[in-house]
Steps between C-alpha positions, in 0.01 A plus 500: 500500500137494387210569735382136501830370635509784755148405612607133527800599714278707732259210522786262581620724782148515642457122471831419665384685811177298520559217745205283398622446147824421323628694202633290215679656204421329173732647239379862478161465666431478871237265639367468852440150629356361817789356709385141435507564125848652520629199695336256258654678200839496670466127572404426138861515383725195560812715552327699773381179666861375493612820673233451767607138552859613556391776736275260690812330634729803550566860412698554180673778316387610156817343357432163664146503364627594154747210508214260577291605200566431130427861400703821470546723807273778367222241475565391858479864609163535330372185669621625838323832442172318424540291816572814707201686357275202575627499858653153474859603577679765702839641415760658723823666409823360648785717373482450122294181516123470496378215716155358433275308736160338463196675647258212566238745628419586138381143449244512783232669289554247222470220755174648629369535146587136427326377816157504333635282219662259747161451663338442163758239402493334842124441460547369147776262607283377788219430253743321267628291789142401585431400138819292483395313816155437353660368181725263696206370701298444181791308345530274807137388479 
């Protein structure tokens, strides 16, 4: 093993213990992301969103989730790992089965981040509504 990969592994161990950030493995390299970024990257994939939609309604085993997706089981495992690392799902062992559940707490920071944009759009829609009313009044004259 070369010294660069050893240094990356040491860095990964250090980053995993940091609670304010999430470690994401991208092929060989390790990157540290703010939790909101990690959640957004996890949500970017349609298969992972499908998993979250299933888990929103009920807990599910890895096999049940794999059956619901049109991809091979190793791909499902990788998606589940990304969701775990982003803090979006929890897993518990039940005999030989792994049971996954949604962790909605991970979405709170994203919701807070989006709040500023909701306010922006609310004001813009209010202004649009006002302009539409003005246009209707002008047409009635």
